[in-house]
N, C-alpha and C positions, 0 to 999 in steps of 0.2 A: 890164359886163365889157369890152365893146368899147372904151369910152372910157378905162377904167383901163389897159388894155394897149396902147392906141394902134394897134389893128389894124382891118382892114375887117370888115364884117358876115360875109362869107363865111369869112374866116380864123377868126373867133370861133366860127362854127357848126362848122367843120371840127375845131377844137380840142376843142370840147365833145363832138362825135361820137367822136373818138378816146379821150377820157377815159371816156366812157360805155361804149365797147367794152371798155375795160380794167376796168370796174367801179368806177372811182374817182368817178364822177358819175352821178346818176340824175335823171330828169325825171318827177315825178309829174303835171305839167300842162304843156301847151305854153307854152314861154317861161320856165318856172320850173325851176331846177336846184338840186339839193342835193349836197353833198359826202358821199360814203359813206366813213366811217372804216373802218379795217381790221377792227375787231370786228364790223361789220355787212356786210362784203363778201359773205358767204354768203347773207345775207338779200336782197341786191341793192338795199337802200335803208335809210334810217333808219327806225326804227319810226314809225308814223303819229303818235303823240302828240308826237314830236320835230320833225316838219316841218310838221304841220298848222297850228299857230298862225301861222307865217310865211306859209304858203300862203294862208290865209284873210285875213290882213292885206294880202297882195299883191293878192288878188282884191277886197278891200274888202267882205267878206261877214261878217255876224254868224253865229255858230255856237256850238254847245256839244256836247260829247261826251255822248251819251245812250244810253238803253236798256241793252243788255247791257254795253256799254263802261263806262257810268256805274256800273252795278251792280258791276262788277269794281273800279272805283276805290273804291267804298264798302264793299268787303270781302265781297261775295257772289261767292266764287270757286268756285261750283258747277261751272262749266266755263269755259274761256277762249273768248271769242267768236272765230269764224273771220274776222270782218272788224271793222274799227274803225267804229262807227256814229256818225254825226254828224248832228245836227239843224240844218237851215237853213231860211230863210224861203221859198225857191223851190227846186224840184227841180233837181238837178245830176247830171251823169253820174258813175257810180262811178269810182274811181281804182284802177288796178292798177300798182304800181311794184315791180319785183322780185317777191318773194312777199308783199308787203304789199298788203292790200285795204282800201279805205275806201268805205263806202256812205253816201250822203246821203239823208236822209229829210226831206221838207218838213213843217214844223210851223207851224200858225197861232198867232197871239198869242205868237210866240217871244220878243219883247222883254220880255214880262211874266213869263216863266219864271224862277224863282229859280235862280241859278247860284253856283258857288264855283270858286276857282282851285286847281289842284294843280300842284306843282312837277314839272318833268321835267328831265333832264340838260341840255336846251337852252333852258329858259325855263319858262313857265307855260302851262297849258291850261285852258280853261273847261269845267266839267263841271256837269251839273244836280245840284241838291241831292238828298239821299236821298228827300225827299218828292216833288220834281218827277220823279225817276226812277221812283218807284212809280206816279205818275199816267201818265207816258208809257208804261210797260210795259203797263198795262191798256188804253191807247188804241191801241197798236200791237202786239197779241199775235202777229200774223203775222211781225213782225220779231224776235220774242223766242222763237220756237219753240213758240208756242201757250200756252193758258191753264194747262196743267199746269206748264210751265216757268216761267211768270210766278208761279204760286202758290209754287213752290219758292224762287224768288228773293225773293219778298215775305216768306216765312217767315224767310229769313236777314237781311233788312233791317228787319223789324218792330220789333225792339228799339231801332233807331236813329231811328225815325220820331217826330218831335215833332208832336203833334196840332194845335197852333196853326199851325205852318209848313205842315202838310198842308192845312189849310183855305185858306191863302193860295195854295198850289200848285194846289189843285183849282179855284180861280177862273179859272185860265188855260186850262182845258180844258172841253170840252162836259160837260153834266150827266151823261149816261150813263157817262162815264169815271169820274166821282166815285162814282156808284152802284155800278159794277162793283168799284171799289177797296174801297169800304165792305163790300160783300158778301164779297169775298175775304178781307179782314182779319178780318171777323167769323167766317168759316169757319175761319180759322187761329187764332182765339181771341186775336187781338192787339188791344190797346187803346191 
């Protein structure tokens, strides 16, 4: 921005500060700024799915939207998650920008997790597949409201789960996760 406007670093910071004070710009991470359109001024930021791909590219970090957030993308609208849940390779601090909250959850073998892209008004976002979402939910029940909540979500997702893809997704997780998932799906009478 500084080079484009031909101003000093201090002048650029002051301009960004003034724009942020008026609610026209927000900063979800130090050094990373987003323009807040009028329709999101009350929110104080763009929705997470609209700025997250650019932020993660800027940070050079692999990610995917997971757990309750991914379940929502796949049609399990039991309730809207209070925070946008993102799976990453290493722990990161949560983001609070306006009234938008993003939590980061570390996931081993993340590169092997099956993902798909969803369109947003500002580009595309990586989201775990239905099968990978199911595996992650049983692996991180404390991030999903407990096993009761996980079972409710799995009941809604069960008809979309492909057994062959589920076997591939299960290989990216520890064996107990696959066993838990199998038990819950059996309880729900889903095949």
